[in-house]
LUMGU-791396 format. One record per residue: residue in three letters; x negated, y negated, z of N, C-alpha, C in turn. Coordinates in pm, whole numbers, plus 32768, in hexadecimal, padded with zeros to 4 digits. Example, Ala and Ser with C-alpha at 12.3 -4.5 7.8 and 13.67 -1.06 7.14 Angstrom:
residues 2
ALA7AD98239830C7B3281C2830C7AD8814A830CSER7AFB80E182C47AA9806A82CA7AF67FFD8313
This chain:
residues 117
METF949681DB272F98667A2B2A1F95D6731B243SERF9BD66E2B21AF9A26677B1BAF95E6601B1FEALAF92165ACB1ACF8DE6534B1E1F94564D9B225ARGF9BB64D1B1EBFA23647CB227FA4C64AFB2B0THRFA5B6531B2BFFA80656BB340FA136552B3A7ARGF9966561B37FF9266547B3DCF92664B5B407ARGF93F645BB3A9F94363CCB3C7F9B663ADB428GLNFA2963EBB412FA9C63D8B46BFA7E640EB4F7ASPFA39647FB4FDFA1364B8B57FF9B3645CB5CAARGF9526424B582F8F463C6B5C1F93C634AB5F2ALAF9996318B5A1F9E662A1B5C9FA3862BFB646ALAFA756333B64DFAC36358B6C3FA6A6360B73FLEUF9F16392B72FF9936399B7A0F96B630EB7D0VALF95262B3B773F92B622BB799F99D61E8B7E6GLUFA1761F7B7B5FA8861B7B7FAFAA661FBB87EALAFA8E627DB889FA9E62C2B90AFA356290B96DLEUF9BC627AB93EF9536242B994F97A61B7B9C2ARGF9AE6166B967F9D960DEB98AFA4860E4B9F4ALAFAA9613EB9E0FB16614CBA41FADF6179BAC9ALAFA7C61D2BAC7FA3E61FEBB46F9FA6189BB8CPHEF9B86133BB40F97D60BABB7DF9EB6062BBB8GLYFA5B6057BB73FACA6007BBA5FAFD603CBC2AVALFB1060BFBC30FB3F60FDBCAEFAD660EABD1BALAFA5860FCBCF9F9ED60EABD5CF9EB605ABD91HISFA035FF9BD3AFA085F6DBD67FA7C5F57BDC7LEUFAEE5F90BDA7FB635F7EBDFEFB4D5FC1BE85VALFB166039BE85FAFB607FBF03FA8E6037BF52GLYFA25600FBF0DF9B65FC9BF50F9DF5F43BF89SERFA3E5F01BF49FA675E7DBF79FAB05E86BFFFARGFAE15EFAC020FB255F0BC0A2FAC25F04C115ARGFA445F25C0FCF9DD5F21C164F9925E9DC166ALAF99A5E52C0F8F94D5DD6C0ECF9945D63C133LEUF9495CFAC148F97F5C80C186F9645C09C12BGLYF9B45BA2C139F99B5B24C0F4F9A85B2CC05EARGF9555ADFC01BF95A5AD2BF8AF9475B58BF42PROF8E95BAEBF6BF8DC5C2EBF25F95B5C84BF29ALAF9A85C7ABF95FA255CC7BF9DFA895C95BF35VALFA965C13BF2CFAF35BD9BECAFAC45BF8BE3CLEUFA445BE5BE22FA0D5C02BD9DFA205C94BD79GLYFA0B5CEDBDDAFA1B5D7CBDC2FAA95DA0BD9DARGFB095D64BDE0FB965D80BDC0FBBA5D4FBD34VALFB945CD4BD17FBB25C9CBC93FB6E5CEEBC27LEUFAF05D0FBC3CFAA55D5ABBD8FADD5DE7BBC8GLYFB065E26BC35FB405EACBC2DFBBC5EAEBBD6VALFC145E4DBBEAFC8D5E43BB99FC685E28BB07ARGFC085DCDBAF0FBDF5DAEBA67FBA55E29BA21GLNFB525E75BA68FB155EEBBA2AFB7F5F53BA06LEUFBE15F68BA5EFC4B5FC8BA41FCA05F9BB9CAALAFCC35F1BB9C7FD115EE6B957FCC25EEFB8D5GLNFC425ECBB8DAFBEF5ECFB862FBE15F5EB82FALAFBCF5FBEB889FBC4604AB860FC456078B81BALAFCB76056B857FD376080B81EFD506040B795LEUFD375FBFB78BFD505F79B70CFCF25FA7B69ETHRFC745FBAB6BFFC125FE5B65BFC306073B62DALAFC5160CBB68CFC736155B668FCF26159B614ARGFD516107B636FDD16104B5ECFDBC60D2B55DALAFD6C606AB54DFD536033B4C7FCFF6093B474ALAFC9B60CFB4B2FC456132B470FC136105B3E8SERFBE86087B3E0FBB56054B361FB29601CB376PROFADB6013B30BFA575FD6B317FA5F5F46B34AGLUFAC65EFEB320FAD65E74B34CFAEC5E6BB3E3ALAFB3A5EC9B419FB535ECBB4AAFAD15EE6B4F6HISFA805F40B4C4FA005F5EB507F99F5EEAB4FATHRF9A25EA4B489F94E5E2DB478F9775DC0B4DALEUF9F95DA7B4E5FA2B5D44B544FA0B5D6DB5D3SERFA185DEBB5F1F9F95E1EB676F9655E09B697ALAF90F5E21B635F87F5E0AB64AF8645D76B663ALAF8A95D1FB61AF8985C8EB62EF8C45C65B6BAVALF9345C9AB6E8F9645C7BB76FF8FD5CA8B7D7ASPF8C55D1FB7C5F8615D51B823F7E25CFBB821ALAF7B75CD5B7AAF73E5C82B79FF7525BFBB7E3VALF7C55BBDB7CCF7E15B3CB80DF7E85B4DB8A4HISF8285BB8B8D0F8305BD2B960F7A35BDDB99CGLYF74D5C29B95AF6C35C37B98BF67C5BB1B993LEUF68E5B5EB92DF64E5ADAB92DF6835A81B99DTHRF7045A89B9BAF73C5A35BA25F70D5A62BAAFMETF6DE5ADCBABAF6AE5B0DBB3BF6205ADEBB5BVALF5D55AB5BAF6F54B5A8BBB0CF5425A11BB69PROF58C59A5BB51F5855935BBB0F5B2595BBC3DLEUF61659B1BC44F64459DFBCC7F5D55A2ABD0FALAF58D5A7EBCC7F51E5AC8BD03F4AD5A6BBD2ELEUF4975A01BCE4F42959A6BD03F4495945BD75PHEF4C65918BD7DF4E458A8BDD7F54358C6BE4AASPF57E593BBE4EF5DD595ABEB9F5AD59D4BF08ARGF57359B8BF7CF53A5A24BFCDF5A15A8CBFF5GLNF61B5A5FC013F6845ABAC03FF6AA5B1DBFD1SERF6A35AF3BF55F6D15B46BEE5F65F5B81BE94ARGF5E45B6CBEBEF5705B94BE6CF56F5C29BE49ARGF57E5C80BEABF5795D11BE8FF5EA5D3ABE31PHEF6605D05BE4CF6D35D21BDF6F6B65CF4BD67ALAF6835C7BBD57F6695C43BCD2F5FF5C93BC87ILEF5985CBCBCCCF52E5D0ABC8AF5655D90BC5AARGF5B65DD1BCACF5F65E4EBC80F64E5E36BC06GLNF6935DC5BC05F6EB5DA5BB94F69C5D8FBB13VALF6295D52BB1EF5D65D3EBAA7F5B05DC6BA6CTRPF5895E24BAC0F5645EAABA91F5DA5EF3BA55ILEF64D5EEEBA98F6C55F32BA66F6F25EF3B9E1ALAF6F35E6FB9DBF71C5E2AB960F6BE5E4BB8EDTHRF63D5E51B909F5DB5E74B8A1F5F45F02B86FLEUF6075F60B8CBF6225FEAB8A5F69F5FF4B84ELEUF70C5FB6B87AF7885FBFB82EF77D5F79B7A6THRF7345F0AB7A1F7205EC6B720F6D55F21B6BFVALF66B5F5FB6EEF61C5FB8B698F671602FB66ALEUF6BF6069B6C4F71360DBB69EF77D60B3B638GLUF7BC6041B64BF8226013B5ECF7E55FF5B564VALF7745FB1B562F7315F95B4E2F7076017B49FGLYF6DB6078B4EEF6B660FAB4B6F72A6140B472LEUF7A36128B4A4F8196165B464F8356127B3DDVALF81D60A5B3D1F83D605DB356F7CC6066B2F2GLYF7516063B321F6DE6067B2C8F6C05FDDB28ETHRF6775FDDB222F64B5F5FB1E5F6B45F21B18BGLYF7175F70B165F77D5F3CB109F75B5F53B078ARGF6E35F81B05DF6BB5F9DAFD2F6EB6027AFA8ARGF70F6032AF2BF73860B4AEF7F6BB6108AEDAARGF6C76186AEF8F65861E2AEDBF6686219AE4FARGF5F96228AE0EF5FC6263AD87F5F762FAAD96SERF646633BAD46F64B63CEAD4DF5E3640CACF6
């Protein structure tokens, strides 16, 4: 199996994981109440769209942008976790999920430096 094929397989797994998180958010939002329910629905749709667009583009730039979106999302959840009691558990889970997805996306792209043969 070539390095490119392995990289494509890893990318497909990351986007499948992202899509699974999206579905989980949509299903979970049906049981939630208030702000977490709304946030879960919006986030579920965003995760599914992001997974589809990133998988479709299948480029290092798409994975870099996807990592940036995840990192920003994680950062925006910190104030929510600190100051909104109703959304605290949801926000803390989001920080962990966003961190995981950011690390996985960056791992797909690497440092951007060319390796010497």
